[in-house]
N, C-alpha and C positions, 0 to 999 in steps of 0.2 A: 330336613334332610330326607332322602329317599329311604324306604325300608330296606334293611339288609337282605340280600337275595343272592342266588347262584344262577349263572347263565352258561349256555353252551359255548358261546364265543365272546371274545373281548369286545368286538364291535357292537354286539347286541346289548352288552352290559353298559357300554358308554352311551348308546342310543337311549337306553332306559333312564340313565342318570340325566341325560340332556333333556328328555321330554318332561321328566319330573321337575327339573330345575326351571324349565321355561314356564311351567304352570305356576311355580312358586315365586317367580320374579327374579330368577338368576340363571346363569349359564355356567357350565363347567369347561375347563380346559385341562389338557395334560401338562402337569408341572414337572414330572420326572418319571423315569421308567428304568427297569433293569436291562442290562445289555442282553441277557438271554431271553428277555421278554416274559419273565415269570410274574412280574407285578408291574402295576402302573398306578401312579398317584394322580388324582384329579383334584383340582382346586377351583375356587370361584374365579370367574374371569376378571374380577376386580382385585384379586390377590396379587401379592408381590409388589415390586417397585419398578418404575420405568428405567430401562437401560438404554442409553444412547449408544447402541452398537455401531452405528455408522458415523459417529462423530459429527453429527449435524449441529449447525448453529443457526442463528437468525439470518445469516447471509446466504448460506448454501441450502437452506431448507426450502423445498419447492412448494410445500403446502403448509399453511398455518394450522397447527393441530395441538391438542392437549391430551395428556394421558388420562385414562379412566381408572387406572390402578390406584387403590387406596390401602393396600396391604391387608386385605381380608384374610382371616385365618381359616376359613372353611376348607375342609379337606376330606376326600374319600380315597379308599385304597381298593384296587382290584388285584386279586392274586389268583394265579392258576394253581389250584391245590392238586393233591395226588389223585383225587377222584376225576380229574380232567375238566372240572368245571371252574368257571371264573366267579370267585366270590367277592361280592361288593360289601365293604365294611366302612362304616362311618368313623373317621379318625377324629374330626373336630366338627361338631354340628352347628357351630355358631358363626353367624356373619357379623362383621363389625364395620363401622364407619361408612355404611351406605344403606340406602333404602331399597326395598324390593322394587323392581321395575314394573310398570303397568302394561308393557307391551314387549314382546320378544324381539321386536325390531331394534330395541335399544342395545342388543348384544351382537357385535360383529360375528362371533363364532356361529351364531344361529342364522346368519344371513349369507352363508357361503353357498356358492353354486356348485352342484355336482357336475360330473363330466357330461351327462346328458343335457342338463340345463345350460351348460356353457355352449354346447353346439347349437342348441335352440336359440339362445340369445344372439349368437353370431349370425345365424341364418336370418333372424328377424332384422338385425342391424343392416344386413346387406340389402334389404328391401326398404331401407330408410325409415324403419319403425322407431319412433321416439322412445327414449328410456322409460318415460312414464307409462306408455302403452305396453311396453315389454313387462313392466312390473305387474300390470293388471292381468296380462296373459299368463304369467307365471303363477299368480294367485288362483287362476281358474283351472289349473292342471289337476289331474286325478290325485297327484300327491303335491299339494300346494307348496310353493316356495315363497317365503316372505322376505323381500329385499326392498331397498330404497332405490329410487332412480339414480342416485349418486353411485351406488354400488354397481349398477349396470353400466353406467358411463365409464366408471373407473376400469372395469373389466375390459370393455371394448377398447379403451385407450391403451391399456396394457397389452392387449393382443396386437394392436396396430404397431406399437413400439417393437414388440418381439418380431413381428413380420418384417418390419423395415430393417431390423438388424443394424441400426446406427446410420442407415442411409437417409438422405433427404427424400421426401415423398416423390418429388419430380424425378430424382435419380432412380428410385425403385420402379416408377412407372415406365421410364425409358428402357430399363433392363427387361421389364416384363414384355413390352412391345417387341423388343428384339427377339426375346425367347419364343414368343408366339408367332413371330413373322408377320406382325400386323404392319401394313404400310403406314409410314409416318414421316413427318418433316418437322424439324425444330430449328429455332434460331436462338442464339445465345449472345449475351453481352458480357464483355470483360469487366469485372469489378476491379480487379487489379491484375498484376502480371501472372498470378497463379490461380485466380478464381474466376469462374464464369457463372453467370446467372441466366436462368431460363427466361427468354423473352417471348416465347410463343411456341405452341405445339399443336399440330393438327394430326389426327390419327383416325383410322377406320378399320373395321373388319374387312378382309378381302372380299367376302361375299357381298357386303354392302356397296363396295365400289363397283362390283359387277352389276348390281342392280341399278346404280346410278348411271352407268354407261349404257344400260338398256332403256331405262326410264329417265331420260334427261330433260324432258319437256318442262316440268315444273320443279322448282326448288324453293323450299320454305327455309328461311334463315331466322332462327330464334336466338336473339341476343338479349333476352330479357331476364336471364337468370341473375340472381343477386346473391346467391349463397356460394361462397368459396373461401375457405379459411386461409388460403395462401394469397389472397388479394389478386387473383387472376380470373377475370370474368370467363364464364363458360359460354362457348359458341356451339350451337347445334344446327347442323345442316340436315334437313329432312326432305326426302324424295317422295314422289307420288307415283304409284303404279297405274296401269291402265284400268284396274278395277277399283280405283279410288282408295287404295290402301296406302297408308304412310309407312315409311321405313327410315331408320336412321342412316343417313348417307355417310356422315363423318362427324367427329367431335373435335373441339379445340379449346385450348386454354390460351387466353390472350394477355399480353402485358398491360394493355389499356383498351379503351374503346374509342380510339381516334381513327380518322380516315385512313392514315398510312397503315395502321395495324389491320384494319378490315381489308385493305387492298392486298396485303401480304397473305391473309387467310384465303381470299378468293384465288389469288395466283397459285397458292399451294394446292388448293383443291383441283385446279386445272392441271397441275403437275401430276397429281395422283390419278386423275381421269382425263387424259388429253382430249378424248372425244366428247367431253361434256360441253354441250352448247344449248343452254336453256332458252325456252321461249318466254317463260313467265317466272318472275322471282317475287316471292311473297315475304314481306317483312312488317315490322311495326312502324316503318317510316322514320327510324332513327336518323338524325341528320348526318352523322358521320358515316353510317352504313350506306345511306342513300348516295352520298358523294362518292364512296368507293365503288358502288355498283355502276354509277354513271360513267366513271373513268375507266373501269375495267371491262364492262360488258357492252356489246353493241347497242346502239340506240333502238334497234328493232326489238330488243327484249322488253317486254311489258313488266313494269315494276308496280305492284299493287299492294294495298294495305290488307292484311289478313282480316277475315270476318270477325274474329274474336275482338280485335282491337277496334274495328268499326263499331261493333255493338257497345263496347266500353265507352267509346266517344259519344254515342247516341244516349246512353244511360246518363252520362255526366251532363250532357247538354240539356236533356229533357228534364232531369231532376230539378234543376233550378227554375224551370218554367211551369212545371205542372205540380201544384201543391196537393192535388187530390190523388190519393194512392191508386184508386180504381182507374182513374183516367191515365195515370202514368203506366200502369201495367197493361192497359188496353193499347196504348201507343206502342209499347215494346212488342206486344203480340202481333200487331199489324206490321211492324217493321220486320219481324222475323219472317212473316209470310212473304214480304217484299224481297227479303234477302235470299230466300230459298228458290227464287225464280230460276228455271232451268234453261230458258231460251230468251233471246232478246225481245221477241214479241211478248212473251209472258212478263218480262221485266217492265216493258213499257206500259202494258195494261195494268199491272199491279201498282206501278208508281202513280199512274193517273188516278186509280181508285184511292190510293193513300193520300194524295194531295187534296182530292175532293173531300174525303172524310175528315181531314184535319185542316181544312181551309180556314176554320175559325182560330187557328193558331199559326198565323203566317210565319212566325219566327222559326217554326219547326219544319217547314216544308220549302223554305226558300234557300 
């Protein structure tokens, strides 16, 4: 137990007991207190018995869990005496039915996030920082906070549930788009007479659509995202300015990745920006997307494969034919020089040089 002492405030007394307990392999929690706030009883976090206050059973319990309470008798008392100080007194110094922990992370009470830490975690989560990375960053703060990745993910999920307020995520997004006056189009399918299901959503910031109307020549369509918890693939329309800077033109959630769905997405983008008439469309040459582009856009529009996917294909093709790592890296370096040609004349000259240099590997240059 901690040595008996007096403190100016109740919070400093509890913090003292908590720090002492953490060093000794236990943690303290408030077990009872007076209505007037004159005294507080602190007990071991493994004291007492589990109380099923929510009436949970195996059927309605969301998470499989077990209680850590074993009825430990350890107890401290904090009392605000006439001298104005909070006096810490040991009532029962003995722990029973459990061993001392070897790490403070074993105690949930010691893994709680304060208000500042919660804001920090939410800010990091908005930048797609993983819980494990957030844990490491919290441990590096001036006042380190020790938590588990699961604690971080639980807090983030709790915040999201509170933010949704019982609404479905798609419903919350639609309301937010209306509130912010973001242009958007959605299609719904009837599940039954009273229920509709979101079948697709295209939305954009008004300024982004202005940019697309001005810089309409090149459009990059990224349909390669594979992360969406609602099983709706993310579609990303990217524009290109005259200074070769990319910008997000619009975003979409699709029901599936079929030609009909991609056609709807392209038609919707045209509705949002009627003046949009691209000269070049860049994709990963997905078959369904290619078919939608062919049917929706004029034949004069050039449809090309993006450089990143071109290089990915070269890497995959060359890896199976070049066993020597130095030779493999040399080919990729030569290909990068070829890829960065700025004029047709430069491209022809670079390609001729490339074919001559790798003529001993005809499979790579034909």
